[in-house]
N, C-alpha and C positions, 0 to 999 in steps of 0.2 A: 783400500777400504778399510774405514775404522770398524771395529768388532764390537758390537754391543756387548757387554756384561750384564745379564739378567741378575741383580741383585735381588735376594730373596726378599729383603725388606721392601724393595720397591713394589714387589708383586704383591706382598702383604698388603701396602698401602692401597695400590689401585683396587684390590679386593674390596677392602674395607670402604674406599669410597662409592665403589658399584653396589656395595650392600645397603649403603646408607640412603640411597635414592629414595626408597618409598617414605622414609622418615622425614627427608628433605622437604618431598612432597606434602606430608602431612602437618608440617610445623609452620609451612609457609603461610605467613600472615597472621601467626599464633602470637599471642602476648603471655610471656614469660616473666614471672617475677623470681628475682633470684637473692635471698639472703647471703650476704658473705660475711663472712667472720674468722673468727677463732686463729689457730696459729699462722693460717696463711697471710694474713693483713700485715705480719711482721716481719715477712719473707721477701727480700725482692724478685728473687726469681720467681715464686709462686705467685706473686703480684701480677708480674707481666704476664704468665702463663694463663691467669685468670682472665685480665685483659684481652688478651688475645681471642679466648675463646668467646668473650661477650662480642667482640667486632665481629668473629666469623659469624655468631649467630645473627647478627644485624646484616651481614653480607648477601646471607641464603634466604633472608626474607622474614627471621622472626623479629617480633619488637621485644628487646629484653628490657628489664626495669629494674635496676639495681638497687637493694635497700642493705646496709652494712651496719655493723656494730663497733664496738671499739673500746671493749672494757679493759683491758690491758694498757692503752694508751691513757685512757682516763686515769687510771689507778698509779700510772707514773707521774702524771702532771700533777695530780693530788699531793702526792709525796713530795715532790718538787716544790710546791707550794706551801708546804706545812699545813694542807687543811685536814683536819681529823675528820674521821668518819665515825659516825655510831651506826651500830647495827641492830636490827629487830627480827628475831627467826632467822637468823641468816641471811636476812636481806639489807642492803646497803639503805640506810635513811638520806634522802636527798634533800637537804635543806638549803636556803636561799643560795649560801655559798657554793655550795657543791654544784647546783643545778647550772650555775653561771660558769664554771670549770667544764662541767660536761657540754654544754652547749658550744663553748670555745673549742674544746679539742675534736667533737663530732662535726660540727658544721664547718670547723676550719682546716687545720692540716690533714686529719683523717679522710675528711670528704675529697679535700681537694688532690689528695695522694693518689685515690682512685680514679679520679674523673682525669688526672695527668696521665696515668698509665694506661688507660681507653683511649685517650687522644692521641698520645706516643705510638700506639698500634694501629693507628689510622681511623679511629672511631671517631665520632662526633659526640661527646658527652656534656652535661650540664649538671653541675651540682646544686642542691637544694636541700632543704630542710622540709619538715612536716608544717612548719611555721609560715610558709611561702603559699602565698594564695588561699590560706587557711585549709591547706591538705589535710591535716589530721588535727581537728579540735578533740582535746583531752578533757578527762575529769579525773581528780586523784583516783589511784588505784587503791590506796588505803591511807587512811588519814594519818596513822603512825609512820610513813614512809615520805611523809614530804611532798615533794614535787616529783613524782614517780607517776605517770598519767596512762590511762587507758583509752585508746582513740573511741570515740561515740559519734562522730561525724567525720567523714572521709569524703572529701571533693576530689574526684579523680581529672576534673577539667583541663588543669594545667600539664597533668600527665598526657592525657590524649592527643594534647596540642603539640606536646613535645614528640611523642610517637609517630603523629601524622607527619612530620618534619624530620622523620628519620633520624631524631636525636635520641639519645640514650640518657633517661634520667638516671642520675645517682644520688640516692636519699639518705639524708642523716635520720636516726630515729627520733627528731625532737619536735614535739609537738605544741600546741599554742590553748592556753586555757581562755574561759569567757572572758577574763577580764586583761587578755594578753600576754598573762604569765606563761612561762617556759615550762615543759615537763619533759621528763626525761623518760622514753618510751623503751622498752624492752626491743632490741632488735626483731626478734623472731615474731613477737606481736605486732610490730609495725609492719612488717612483710608481710603477715595474714591480714592485715586489714586492707593493705592496698590492694594484695589479689583478688580479695572479694569484692572491692570497690570496681576494678577493673574487668572483674567475672575473667579473671586469667584462665588459659588453657593449662597453665602448670605453675605451681609455686614452688621453688626449689629450695630447702632449708638446708643450706650446706654447713655440716658440724663436723666434730672430730670423733665421732665414732661412726660405724658402718652402716647402721640404721637401727630398726627396731626387732627386739628378740622377741620370740613366742614363747610358750609356756615350756619348750623342750631347751631353751636355752639357745637355740640357732637362730642365726638372722632371717628375718622373713622378707620376700621380695615383694607381695603382693598383700595388702590385708583391705579391710572394709572399716568403715566408720563404727558399726556394730561391735565387730572384735576389738577396737581400740578400745570402747566404754566396758567391753567384759572385761579385757586383760587389765586394764586400770582397776576396776572394782575388785578384781581377784590379785593384785599385785604383782601380775606380771610387767605391766609398764611400771615402773617406779623413777624416783629421783629425778634426775635431770631430765628424763625422757617425756616425763608428765608434761611440764610446760609447752613442750613442742609438739606434742600430740594433740593439746588442747588447742593450739595454734591451728593446727590442721583441721580439727574439727570446725573450728569456727570459720576457716576461710570456705571449707567446702559447702557449709548449712550459708554461706554469706554468697555463692555462686561460683566460686573457682573449681574449675572441673576435676584436678587432681592435685595432690600435694606428693612431693617425695622428699622423705628424709634422707642424705646421703653424706657420705664421708668426701668433706672438701679436700681432705688430705692426698685422695688420689689424684693423679695427674689428669687434667682434662675431665674432671668428674660431669661437669654439668654438659659436655658433649656425648659423652658415653652416654647419660642419661637420656638424651633426646633423639641420639641418632645411631644407637645398636640396638639389638633385639633386648638383652638384659643389662640392664643399667647397674650401677654400683649400688643403689639404695632401694629403700622400702617405698613402694609407691601406695598410697592411700587414698579410696574412691567411697564415694557415699554407697551404703548399701548395709 
């Protein structure tokens, strides 16, 4: 008779699955918008891990909607094509030549790579941009920045149809203007607008930092919209965290139930956030 060796890792895995049951039940049927970007996009192993997480979410009843960025890839392509960039107050001016490259990169190889990774792991993903079916209609964010847009109308019809068919939408942050022109949208901004339009249960903003720091300099696991406003006013929240928390506030005010800013460098960050008692990020709710 063969003896079974009870590996401690197996036992820990079984315990984790057992403890995840209430969370699996909690999120069944929930819509979760995931903003994917940062260093993970350029790493094949991290991309495959992210894709498996998304497929697992779909298999246990969650309706994931992926929105991605692609800044480093855009920079590389602009450099290859010799397109010079102008900057205003630290922000790139997106002129007609630049937005053409941005759309080519985001709606092309970047989007296709994520779709292929999800499909390779057994999912059913479809790539689209904010221009498809007028998903995101934009107006200029700042005339000085050219074709950088802010979504003013979001029509989630096509996303809802895809979700109903158990298909995973993967969205490039390119919007359309009133005259059919293309606009480059910040990835976090696009994800927040979509989460609000879908009245998502969660918006996961995956970044390259652990989360939001409080006044004592330590990371905070839970906070409210009021705290965000207070800490922004007193300078506790500063720099690159400001646009992320602003996105969180707009998503919450638009109908998203909760927003989590989390470190996408942590393996299986999205799964840890949804299916364990203490996720790796900072969860923000209205209050």
